[in-house]
N, C-alpha and C positions, 0 to 999 in steps of 0.2 A: 479161694480164688483171688487173684490179683488182676485188676483191670488197668491197662494203659490207654490213655486218650491222646490221640494225635490228630488234631483238627486240620493240620496242614501237611499231611503225609506226602511223600515224594518218592520218585525213583532216584537214587543217588548214584551218580557215576563218578568213580575216582580213578584218575590217571596218574601213573607213576612216570615222571618225565625228568631225567637227569639234566642238570644245568639249565633249568627252565628260564627263559628270558622272554619277556613280552615283546611282541613284534617280530619274532622269529618263527621259522617252521621247525617243529619237533616231531619225534616219534616216541611212542610210549614203550616202556620196557615191561610194564604190567598194567593191568586195569581190571576193575571189578564194577559190576552194576548190581545194586540190591535195593530193596525197599528201605526207605529211611524216614527221617523225622525223629525227634527225640524219643517220643513214646514208642515208636516202632523199634528203635535201637534198644531201648530198655526191655521191651518184650522179648526181643531176640536173645539178649543176655540172660534174662530170667529163665527162658526156656532151656538154655544151655546149662544153667545152674540147677535144673531139675524142678523148678517151681511151677505150680499151675497158674497160667497166665492167659488172658485173652486181650488182644489188641483191637481197639475200635477207633472210629473217627470218620473222616470223609474220604471217599475214593470216587473219582470221576473220569469218564472217557476211557480210551484205550490205555492210557497210563495208569489209571485207577485199576483197570482189570489186571495189568501186569503186577501191580503192587499186591493185589489179593492172591493172584496165582503164585507169585514168588514166595509169599508167606506160607501158603499152603504147601509148597514144595519143601520149605524149611520145617514143616510141621508145627508152625506157630499158629495156634488157634486164633481166629479173627472173626469179627462181625462188623464190617464197615457199612455205613449208610452210603448208597450210591447217589451221586449228584450229577447234574446235567453238564457242568463245566469240567474242563480237563484238569486233572491233578498235575502238580508241577514236577519238573525234572531239575535236579541240582547237579552241578559239575564241580569237582575239586581236582586241582592239579598239585600233586605232591612231588617235591624235588628231593630225592633221597640223598643228594650230595650235601645239602645243608639243613634238611628237615623242615624247610619252609613249605607252607601250603597256601594255595590261592583258591578261594571259593567263590563261585557264582551261583547264587540261589535265586530261583524264580520266585515271584511274589505269591504265587498260588492261585487257585480257582476262586470264582465268585460263588458264594453260598446264599441261597434264598432263605427267607424266613420260614417257609414251609419245610425246607430241608433241615434247617436248624432245629425246628420243633420235633421233627421225626427223630433226629439224633438224640435230643433230650429224652424223649420217651424210651428210646432203646437203652440209653445209659442207665436210666432209673430202673429199667427191667433187669439189666445185667447186674446192677449194684445190689439187688436183693439177694444174690448168691455170692457176694464178694466181701472180703474183709479189708482190702486196701485198694484205693483208686489213685493212680498217678496221672496228673494232668501235665503235659510237657510240650514245649515248643511254641512256635509262632502261630499266628492266626491267619486264615485265608481272608480274601476280600469279602466284604459284606457282613462280617461278623464283628460285633461291637466289642470294645476293649474290656467290657465288664462281664464277658461270657464266663470266664473262669470263676469269678465271684459268684455268679448265679449257680453254676454247676456244682461248685464246692459246697455251697450252702444247701443245695438240694440233696446231694449225696450224704452229707454229714447227718441230715435228718434221719437217714436210714441206719445210722450207727457205723458207717464205714470210715476207716482212717483215710484222710485225704492228704496228698502230697502234690506240691506245685513246683515245677522247674520251668520257668519262662523268663521273660525280661520285659523291660519297658512298662508301659501303662497296663498291659494285661496282668503283669506280676504285681504291680503296685495296687491295683484294684482287688486282685485276688486276696491280698493280705487282709482286707477288711472282712473277709468271710472267715477269718481265723482258721486257716488250714492247720492240720496237725504237724506238718513238716514243710519247710521251704528249703530248697537246695539249689542255690545259684552258684555259678562260678565267681571268681573274684571281680571280673569286670561287671557282671550283672549285679553283684552285691554293691559295688561302688555306686552304680546308678540308682539302686534302690534306696540306699541310706543317704545319698546326696553328696558324697565327697570321696576323694581318692584316699587310698591307704598308703601310708608312708612306711610303716613298720609292722612288726608282729602284734604290737599292742593295739594298733588300729584294727587289725584283722580280727583279733579276739573281741574287741568292743563291737565290731560289726555284727557278729552273730547274736550278741546280746541285744543290740538295737533291733534286729529283725524280729526277735521274740517280743519286743516291746511294741512293734508295729502290728502284732496280731497273731503271728504263728506261734504254736505251742512249743515247737522245737525248730532249730535252724542249723543247717550244715552248709558251710561254704568250702568248695573245693579249690585247692591251689595246686601248682605243678607237683609238689612233693607230698601231697596228702590233703588234709582238711583241718578246718577249725569247726567246732561244733558246740552247741549248747543244747543238751538233751535232758530229759527228765529221768531221775532215778528215785524210785519210791515217792514220787510226787514232787521232788525238789529238783531245781535246775542245777546241772553240773556242766562246767566248761572244760572242753578237751582240746588238746592240740595233738593230732595224729599225723605221723610222717613216715615216709619211706625214702630211701636214697633213690633219686631219679634214675629211671632205667634208660639204657640206650635204646631209644624208641625207633621202631620201623615207621609207625604212624600214631600220633596222639589223637587222631580224629575219633570222637566218640568215647574218649576215656572217662569223661564226666558221666556219660550215660551208663557206662559199665560200672563206675563207682556206685551210682544210685541203685542200679540193679543189684549189686552185691549187698549193699546196705539193706535194701528192702527184702532180699532173699533171707538174710540173717534175721531180720526183724520178723518176717513171716514165720520163721522157724523158732521164734521166741528165744533167741539168744540174748545175752546181756548187752546193754547199750554199748559198752566199750568193745565187746566182740563184734557187734554190728558195724561199728565205725572202722575197726581194724580190717574186717573182711572186705568192706567197701573199698578201702584204700588198696588192698591187695588185688582186688578185681580190676580197679582202674589202672593200676600199674601193669598188670599182666596183659590187659587189652592192648597196650601200646606195642606189643610184639607182633600184632596181626594187622593185616591189610583189610580194612573194612570195619565200620562202626558196629559195636555190640557183639563182636566176636571175641571170645575168651576161652581159655582152657581152665575149667574149674579145679582140676587136680593141681595144676601149677599155681593157681591163685592160693590154694590151701598151703602149698609149700612156701609161698612168699610171706605167709603170716609171721614167720619167725623174724623177718626183716622189718616188720612194721612196729614202730615205737608209738606208745600212747602216753601222753603226759596229762594228768588231771590237774587243772588249775584251781586253786582254792578261791581265787577271786580275780576280777579283771584287772586289778592293779598289780597283780603279782608279776614277778620277772619272768618273761617268756621269750623264747627264741624261735 
């Protein structure tokens, strides 16, 4: 079983608005509303990939009820802790004429200490039957930045593989718990390592630095694939994996689809290089759909032939 943790789950509304201009009145040509938050998106993708997954986190008020009901409708197994405050609603406007997206994310509900402890007990119960636990996304109000550190430490004691995909202080503190895998995008990685990346060499060095900060393995997503430092036979290996950028309908949630693909392959005990290539294929395929975490597994498999994987012998090697 795979667990995804979404402490700040949401209902995500995405509006497709051609030639979107702030300050003007517009009409949508398409729209979708679905449960969201990184962990929820990953759970949706894992379900589509045929893997056993359960989504957990916090859900509050009528919006929280809609999140749970919608996941049930999608047949995504879930077990959320109900809280008193209202779960958030996020709105994104996608302009199909230029591919630009404008996002307005609410800050989320307030979570009490009692509610947080209830969740911790639920997670530890669920983890007894799991092999992988993914902690993903932002934190709601009232939750301290070290929560991922605490939860990763607790879950690791049960022998469960831990994955973190967050940003800012929650991610920085989570690294101290030595998660098995950290998987930020490029902007999140720049913040984590403390400087901007100017070239491919900087990006390769970044995944090495993330493993030095505590993670056993690190994968950083970029628009055309990823950089990764993973273990093979107990030894770290550096990879550059890429695919020609697809003409995207929407890139929203492509990083979540990548991580879902990687975890699905990892859960199926495929080789590290195969896991990375399948993750990249899933991320690329997801850009053809309107809505985060939606992908076609068969088409992702077909895209594998377009995914190149370069093994780098050392971080000083010539890389492109």
